[in-house]
C-alpha positions as CSV (number, residue, x, y, z in Angstrom):
1,M,0.0,0.0,0.0
2,E,1.4,3.3,-1.0
3,Q,-1.0,5.7,0.8
4,S,-2.3,6.5,4.2
5,L,-3.9,3.7,6.1
6,S,-6.8,5.9,6.9
7,K,-7.4,6.5,3.2
8,D,-7.2,2.7,2.6
9,I,-9.8,2.1,5.3
10,R,-12.1,4.7,3.8
11,K,-11.6,3.1,0.4
12,L,-12.4,-0.4,1.7
13,Y,-15.5,1.0,3.5
14,T,-16.7,2.6,0.3
15,K,-16.2,-0.6,-1.6
16,S,-18.2,-2.5,1.0
17,I,-21.1,-0.1,0.7
18,L,-20.9,-0.2,-3.1
19,W,-21.0,-4.0,-3.3
20,T,-23.7,-4.1,-0.7
21,I,-25.9,-1.9,-2.9
22,I,-25.2,-4.0,-6.0
23,M,-25.9,-7.3,-4.3
24,T,-29.0,-5.9,-2.6
25,V,-30.4,-4.8,-5.9
26,L,-29.7,-8.2,-7.5
27,T,-31.3,-9.9,-4.5
28,I,-34.4,-7.7,-4.8
29,I,-34.7,-8.6,-8.5
30,A,-34.3,-12.3,-7.8
31,F,-36.8,-12.2,-5.0
32,S,-39.2,-10.2,-7.1
33,V,-39.2,-13.0,-9.7
34,L,-39.9,-15.5,-6.9
35,I,-42.7,-13.4,-5.5
36,A,-44.3,-13.1,-9.0
37,Y,-44.3,-16.9,-9.1
38,L,-45.8,-17.2,-5.6
39,M,-48.5,-14.7,-6.5
40,R,-49.9,-17.3,-8.8
41,E,-50.7,-19.3,-5.7
42,I,-52.8,-16.6,-4.2
43,T,-56.6,-17.2,-4.4
44,P,-58.9,-14.2,-5.4
45,A,-60.5,-12.1,-2.6
46,N,-64.0,-13.8,-3.2
47,H,-62.6,-17.3,-3.0
48,A,-63.9,-17.8,0.5
49,E,-67.3,-16.4,-0.5
50,N,-67.6,-18.8,-3.4
51,T,-66.6,-21.7,-1.1
52,A,-69.3,-20.7,1.4
53,I,-72.0,-20.6,-1.4
54,E,-70.9,-24.0,-2.8
55,A,-70.9,-25.5,0.7
56,S,-74.3,-24.1,1.6
57,L,-75.9,-25.5,-1.6
58,E,-74.3,-28.9,-1.1
59,M,-75.3,-29.0,2.6
60,K,-78.9,-27.9,1.7
61,E,-79.2,-30.8,-0.7
62,N,-77.7,-33.3,1.9
63,T,-79.2,-31.9,5.1
64,P,-79.9,-35.3,6.7
65,R,-76.3,-36.3,6.2
66,Y,-74.9,-33.2,8.0
67,L,-77.3,-33.5,10.9
68,D,-74.9,-36.2,11.9
69,D,-72.4,-34.7,14.4
70,N,-69.3,-36.5,12.9
71,E,-70.2,-35.4,9.3
72,F,-70.8,-31.9,10.5
73,L,-67.4,-31.6,12.3
74,E,-65.6,-33.0,9.3
75,K,-67.3,-30.4,7.1
76,Q,-66.3,-27.7,9.6
77,H,-62.7,-28.7,9.4
78,T,-62.6,-28.8,5.7
79,L,-64.2,-25.4,5.3
80,Q,-61.9,-23.8,7.9
81,N,-58.8,-24.8,5.9
82,K,-60.4,-22.8,3.0
83,G,-61.1,-19.7,5.1
84,V,-64.7,-20.4,6.0
85,Y,-65.9,-20.9,9.6
86,L,-69.1,-23.0,9.8
87,S,-71.4,-22.6,12.9
88,E,-74.7,-24.2,14.0
89,F,-77.4,-22.5,16.1
90,S,-80.7,-23.5,17.5
91,M,-83.8,-21.3,16.8
92,D,-83.5,-19.6,20.2
93,G,-80.0,-18.3,19.3
94,T,-78.0,-20.8,21.3
95,M,-74.7,-22.0,19.6
96,I,-74.5,-25.7,19.2
97,S,-71.2,-25.8,17.4
98,G,-68.9,-23.2,15.9
99,H,-66.6,-20.3,16.3
100,E,-66.4,-18.9,19.9
101,S,-66.6,-15.3,18.6
102,L,-70.2,-15.9,17.4
103,N,-71.4,-17.4,20.7
104,S,-73.5,-14.3,21.5
105,F,-74.1,-13.2,17.9
106,F,-77.9,-13.9,18.0
107,Q,-78.5,-12.8,21.6
108,D,-81.7,-10.8,22.0
109,K,-82.3,-11.1,18.3
110,S,-85.1,-12.8,16.3
111,I,-83.6,-15.7,14.3
112,P,-86.2,-15.8,11.6
113,E,-85.4,-12.3,10.5
114,F,-81.8,-13.3,9.5
115,I,-82.7,-16.5,7.6
116,N,-81.4,-16.5,4.0
117,T,-79.5,-13.2,4.5
118,T,-75.8,-12.2,4.7
119,V,-74.7,-10.1,7.6
120,S,-71.5,-8.1,8.0
121,S,-69.8,-7.9,11.4
122,D,-66.3,-7.2,12.7
123,G,-64.7,-7.6,9.2
124,Y,-66.5,-10.9,8.5
125,Y,-69.5,-11.8,6.3
126,H,-72.0,-14.2,7.8
127,K,-74.2,-16.2,5.4
128,I,-77.2,-17.5,7.3
129,L,-79.3,-20.5,5.9
130,P,-82.0,-22.6,7.6
131,I,-81.7,-26.3,8.6
132,N,-84.9,-28.0,7.3
133,R,-86.0,-31.4,8.7
134,D,-89.3,-32.9,7.7
135,E,-90.3,-29.5,6.2
136,E,-89.6,-27.8,9.6
137,I,-86.9,-25.3,10.4
138,V,-85.0,-26.7,13.4
139,G,-82.0,-24.4,13.3
140,I,-79.6,-22.4,11.2
141,W,-76.1,-22.8,9.6
142,V,-73.9,-19.8,9.6
143,Y,-71.0,-19.5,7.1
144,S,-68.5,-16.8,8.2
145,Y,-65.7,-15.6,5.8
146,Q,-63.6,-12.6,4.8
147,L,-63.2,-11.0,1.4
148,K,-59.4,-11.1,1.1
149,A,-56.8,-12.7,-1.1
150,M,-55.2,-15.8,0.4
151,F,-52.5,-18.4,-0.5
152,S,-53.8,-21.7,-1.5
153,S,-51.4,-23.3,1.1
154,E,-49.9,-22.1,4.4
155,Y,-46.5,-23.3,3.0
156,Y,-46.5,-20.5,0.3
157,R,-47.4,-17.9,2.9
158,Y,-44.4,-18.8,5.1
159,I,-42.2,-18.7,2.0
160,M,-43.5,-15.2,1.2
161,L,-42.8,-14.0,4.8
162,G,-39.3,-15.4,4.6
163,I,-38.6,-13.6,1.3
164,V,-39.8,-10.3,2.6
165,F,-37.8,-10.7,5.8
166,L,-34.6,-11.5,3.8
167,M,-35.2,-8.6,1.5
168,F,-35.0,-6.2,4.5
169,L,-32.2,-8.1,6.1
170,S,-30.0,-8.6,3.0
171,P,-28.3,-5.1,3.1
172,I,-27.0,-5.8,6.6
173,I,-25.8,-9.3,5.8
174,Y,-24.0,-8.1,2.6
175,F,-22.4,-5.2,4.5
176,I,-21.1,-7.6,7.2
177,I,-19.8,-10.0,4.6
178,F,-18.0,-7.5,2.4
179,S,-16.6,-5.5,5.4
180,R,-15.1,-8.7,6.9
181,Y,-13.7,-9.6,3.5
182,Y,-12.0,-6.2,3.0
183,I,-10.8,-5.9,6.6
184,N,-9.2,-9.4,6.3
185,K,-7.6,-8.3,3.0
186,L,-6.2,-5.2,4.8
187,Y,-5.0,-7.3,7.7
188,Q,-3.1,-9.7,5.4
189,T,-1.4,-6.7,3.8
190,I,-0.1,-5.2,7.0
191,K,0.4,-8.5,8.9
192,N,4.0,-9.1,7.7
193,P,5.3,-5.5,8.5
194,L,3.6,-5.6,11.9
195,E,5.2,-8.9,12.7
196,E,8.6,-7.5,11.6
197,L,8.1,-4.5,14.0
198,M,7.0,-6.8,16.9
199,E,10.1,-9.0,16.4
200,A,12.3,-6.0,16.2
201,S,10.8,-4.6,19.5
202,H,11.4,-8.0,21.1
203,K,15.0,-8.0,20.0
204,I,15.6,-4.5,21.2
205,S,14.2,-5.4,24.6
206,E,16.8,-8.2,24.7
207,K,19.6,-5.7,23.6
208,D,19.9,-7.5,20.2
209,L,20.2,-5.0,17.4
210,D,20.8,-7.6,14.7
211,F,17.6,-7.3,12.7
212,N,16.5,-6.1,9.3
213,L,13.2,-4.3,8.5
214,E,12.5,-4.7,4.8
215,Y,9.0,-3.1,4.6
216,D,9.1,0.3,3.0
217,S,6.0,2.4,2.2
218,T,4.6,5.9,2.4
219,N,1.9,4.9,4.9
220,E,2.0,5.0,8.7
221,I,3.6,1.6,9.1
222,G,6.3,2.5,6.6
223,E,7.0,5.7,8.6
224,L,7.2,3.5,11.8
225,S,9.6,1.1,10.1
226,R,11.9,4.0,9.1
227,S,11.8,5.3,12.6
228,F,12.8,1.8,13.9
229,R,15.7,1.7,11.4
230,Q,16.8,5.2,12.6
231,M,16.5,4.1,16.2
232,Q,18.5,0.9,15.5
233,G,21.3,3.0,14.1
234,E,21.3,5.4,17.1
235,L,21.2,2.5,19.5
236,K,24.1,0.8,17.8
237,K,26.1,4.0,18.0
238,S,25.2,4.4,21.7
239,L,26.1,0.8,22.5
240,Y,29.4,1.1,20.8
241,E,30.2,4.1,23.1
242,N,29.0,2.1,26.1
243,W,31.1,-0.9,25.2
244,K,34.1,1.4,24.9
245,K,33.3,2.9,28.4
246,D,32.9,-0.7,29.7
247,S,36.3,-1.6,28.4
248,D,37.9,1.4,30.0
249,W,36.1,0.7,33.2
250,A,37.3,-2.9,33.2
251,V,40.9,-1.8,32.8
252,M,40.5,0.7,35.6
253,M,38.9,-2.0,37.9
254,S,41.7,-4.5,37.1
255,S,44.4,-1.9,37.8
256,L,42.8,-0.8,41.0
257,S,42.4,-4.4,42.2
258,H,46.0,-5.1,41.4
259,D,47.3,-2.0,43.2
260,L,45.3,-2.8,46.4
261,K,46.2,-6.5,46.4
262,T,49.8,-6.1,47.6
263,P,49.1,-3.9,50.7
264,I,46.1,-5.9,51.8
265,T,48.2,-9.1,51.4
266,L,50.9,-7.6,53.6
267,I,48.4,-6.6,56.3
268,G,47.0,-10.1,56.1
269,L,50.4,-11.7,56.6
270,G,51.0,-9.4,59.6
271,S,47.8,-10.3,61.2
272,E,48.5,-14.0,60.8
273,S,51.9,-13.7,62.5
274,L,50.2,-11.8,65.4
275,T,47.6,-14.5,65.7
276,N,50.3,-17.0,66.9
277,D,51.8,-14.5,69.4
278,Q,51.0,-15.9,72.8
279,S,52.0,-12.7,74.6
280,L,48.9,-10.7,73.3
281,S,46.1,-9.9,75.7
282,E,42.6,-11.0,75.1
283,E,41.6,-7.5,73.9
284,Q,44.6,-7.4,71.5
285,K,43.7,-10.9,70.2
286,M,40.2,-9.7,69.5
287,N,41.5,-6.7,67.6
288,V,43.8,-8.9,65.6
289,D,40.8,-11.2,64.8
290,I,38.9,-8.2,63.6
291,I,41.8,-7.2,61.3
292,A,42.1,-10.7,59.9
293,R,38.3,-10.9,59.2
294,N,38.2,-7.5,57.4
295,V,41.3,-8.5,55.4
296,A,39.4,-11.5,54.2
297,K,36.4,-9.3,53.4
298,A,38.7,-6.9,51.5
299,N,40.1,-9.9,49.5
300,R,36.6,-10.9,48.7
301,L,35.8,-7.4,47.4
302,L,39.0,-7.5,45.3
303,A,37.9,-10.8,43.8
304,N,34.5,-9.3,42.9
305,M,36.2,-6.3,41.4
306,N,38.3,-8.6,39.1
307,I,35.1,-10.5,38.1
308,A,33.2,-7.2,37.5
309,G,36.1,-6.0,35.3
310,S,35.6,-8.9,32.9
311,M,31.8,-8.8,32.8
312,R,29.5,-6.7,30.5
313,N,27.0,-6.5,33.4
314,P,28.8,-6.2,36.8
315,T,25.4,-6.3,38.7
316,A,25.2,-10.0,37.7
317,I,27.9,-10.9,40.2
318,K,26.5,-13.6,42.5
319,D,27.9,-13.2,46.1
320,E,25.1,-14.7,48.3
321,T,25.6,-15.9,51.8
322,T,23.4,-16.5,54.8
323,L,22.0,-13.4,56.6
324,F,23.2,-14.7,60.0
325,E,26.8,-15.1,58.7
326,I,26.7,-11.3,57.9
327,I,25.2,-10.5,61.3
328,N,27.8,-12.6,63.2
329,E,30.6,-10.7,61.4
330,I,29.0,-7.3,62.2
331,E,28.5,-8.2,65.8
332,S,32.1,-9.3,66.1
333,D,33.3,-6.0,64.5
334,F,31.5,-3.8,67.0
335,K,31.9,-6.1,70.0
336,S,34.7,-4.1,71.5
337,L,33.0,-0.7,70.9
338,I,29.8,-2.0,72.4
339,K,31.7,-3.2,75.5
340,E,33.7,0.1,75.7
341,K,30.4,2.1,75.8
342,S,28.8,-0.3,78.2
343,I,25.9,-0.7,75.7
344,N,23.3,-3.4,76.6
345,Y,22.9,-5.2,73.2
346,S,20.3,-7.8,72.5
347,F,19.5,-9.8,69.3
348,K,16.3,-11.9,68.7
349,S,15.3,-13.6,65.5
350,T,12.3,-15.8,64.4
351,A,13.5,-16.1,60.8
352,D,14.9,-19.1,59.0
353,K,18.6,-19.3,59.6
354,N,19.2,-20.6,56.1
355,I,17.9,-17.4,54.3
356,T,20.5,-16.2,51.8
357,V,21.1,-12.5,50.9
358,P,23.6,-10.6,48.7
359,Y,26.7,-10.5,50.8
360,L,28.2,-7.2,49.7
361,K,25.0,-5.2,49.5
362,T,23.3,-6.5,52.6
363,G,26.5,-6.4,54.6
364,R,27.1,-2.7,53.6
365,V,23.6,-1.7,54.6
366,L,23.7,-3.5,58.0
367,Q,27.2,-2.1,58.6
368,N,26.0,1.5,58.1
369,V,22.8,1.1,60.1
370,F,24.5,-0.8,62.9
371,S,27.4,1.8,63.0
372,N,24.9,4.6,63.4
373,A,23.1,2.8,66.2
374,V,26.3,2.2,68.1
375,Q,27.6,5.8,67.4
376,Y,24.5,7.6,68.6
377,T,23.7,5.3,71.6
378,P,24.9,7.0,74.8
379,D,27.2,5.2,77.2
380,G,25.2,2.7,79.2
381,G,22.4,2.8,76.6
382,E,20.7,-0.1,74.8
383,I,20.4,-1.5,71.3
384,I,17.7,-4.0,70.3
385,F,18.1,-5.9,66.9
386,T,15.2,-8.1,65.8
387,I,14.4,-10.1,62.7
388,S,11.0,-11.5,61.8
389,Q,9.8,-13.4,58.7
390,S,6.5,-13.6,56.9
391,N,5.6,-15.6,53.8
392,K,6.7,-13.0,51.4
393,Q,9.2,-10.7,53.2
394,L,11.9,-10.3,55.9
395,L,11.8,-7.5,58.5
396,L,15.0,-6.3,60.1
397,A,14.6,-3.7,62.9
398,I,17.4,-1.9,64.8
399,E,16.3,0.2,67.7
400,N,18.6,2.2,70.0
401,S,18.2,4.5,73.0
402,G,19.3,8.1,72.9
403,D,18.0,11.4,71.5
404,G,16.9,9.8,68.3
405,V,16.0,11.8,65.2
406,K,13.5,14.7,65.3
407,K,10.3,13.8,63.4
408,E,10.5,16.8,61.2
409,N,13.9,15.6,59.9
410,W,12.6,12.1,58.9
411,V,12.0,13.2,55.3
412,N,15.6,14.4,55.0
413,I,17.5,11.7,56.8
414,F,18.0,9.6,53.7
415,K,19.1,12.5,51.5
416,K,22.6,12.7,50.2
417,H,25.1,14.6,52.5
418,Y,22.3,15.3,55.0
419,R,23.4,15.5,58.7
420,E,20.9,16.4,61.4
421,D,23.7,17.9,63.5
422,P,25.9,20.1,61.1
423,S,28.7,20.0,63.6
424,R,29.4,16.4,62.7
425,S,31.8,17.0,59.8
426,N,33.5,14.7,57.3
427,S,36.6,14.9,59.5
428,Q,34.7,13.1,62.2
429,G,33.9,10.3,59.8
430,N,30.3,11.4,59.0
431,S,29.8,12.3,55.4
432,G,26.0,12.0,55.4
433,L,26.1,9.3,52.7
434,G,25.6,6.2,54.8
435,L,21.8,6.1,55.0
436,Y,21.5,7.5,51.5
437,I,23.6,4.7,50.0
438,S,21.9,2.1,52.3
439,K,18.4,3.2,51.0
440,E,19.5,3.0,47.4
441,I,21.0,-0.5,47.9
442,I,17.8,-1.8,49.6
443,E,15.5,-0.4,47.0
444,S,17.7,-2.0,44.3
445,L,16.9,-5.3,46.0
446,G,13.2,-4.5,45.8
447,G,12.9,-3.7,49.5
448,T,12.5,-0.6,51.7
449,L,14.5,1.2,54.4
450,E,12.5,3.5,56.7
451,I,12.8,5.3,60.0
452,T,9.8,4.7,62.4
453,N,8.7,5.4,65.9
454,P,10.5,3.3,68.5
455,V,8.6,0.3,69.9
456,K,10.5,-0.3,73.2
457,L,13.2,2.4,73.5
458,C,13.2,6.2,73.3
459,G,15.7,6.8,70.5
460,A,15.5,5.8,66.8
461,R,14.2,2.8,65.0
462,F,15.2,1.8,61.5
463,E,13.3,-0.9,59.7
464,I,14.6,-2.8,56.6
465,V,12.1,-4.9,54.6
466,L,13.5,-7.3,52.1
467,P,11.3,-9.5,49.7
468,L,11.9,-13.2,49.9
469,E,12.6,-15.0,46.7
470,K,10.1,-17.8,45.7
């Protein structure tokens, strides 16, 4: 198609109407011929009147025969099929047999006055003849009929009704048929280019730009295909630039990892030698253990840096461990500081101990939140750390005593570089980035990090909600 789709649709709509008119005219002509044939089966308007006259003469000549009830009923049925209703009355006007509508026809009337007459009533003509038996009038026969044309058979009447119905319905039927035909024809025309565009969209969503759109036209789909080809070129250019940046990033990560490896290794060797020194006090041994554990953590970070440097998607690094392993490490790191400040620390969990979480991300968040709790808890204060589990999520809550955070500052606490007390400068180890980074990490895992009202203590309470994988 080399024109606008809207014009194509209007053109197909016009064709549907045109063919509908043509086929309707042909149908009317064909049905008119059939109707002309059926008209031959229509009896004249006085057919019922002639039938009534013939029946009256025949019954007059054979009166004794039709005085028999069975013969009379059979005659009634025969005449009714020909449009004549036969009724019998006694001389006092009582109906003996016949049509119910005539039941009170002779009420309060003198029967002899109507004998051998024809009366018109309610659209019917009633021919009234006497019943003679032994030269005595014992009753009357009434032949009721209408003067109108009729089909010789009910079968032809139903055919005629069907023809008239189809004549009125045929335009709708033809329009539906032709509209469906032309819509299907239009669909077959645009089906292939639409499938090409859908396949291209699917490949783009999977970062695959190796596709070819062959459809070219001046209509809307052609314009869309050209836009896709232009977008394909721009994306290829953008990806090339990103790949170049990824390559530079990988080189930088590899160099940084190499430069850090040597000093960390030397620190690790030093801590190993101190571990075997029997002259160290218990507190010194605990500090050496903290150093050794953090050297191992640093080596793990360096290993991930090397992996990230060789991957196109560094976020795909898998570094999962159990949540309780991370908690044990953090508790060990802050054990000496908690003891030094005489903080009453308690931990309670109802969660599954085998739950795994991303080691680096979760560890960094808990390190930040736990560090804040210890830092802002006064000497002799209290920290409560609880973990609970539901079917779909994990709730970690850290609550500490102290001054807490003013409620009007809750909306700012997670902003970059925000410090509730400006006197806490970067030189004191507080850059105002810890909670900001922690919230970003938790949200990247599909969870939330919020500050809430304390449940048991009077300071601050931070709640971390993490979704559980199915």
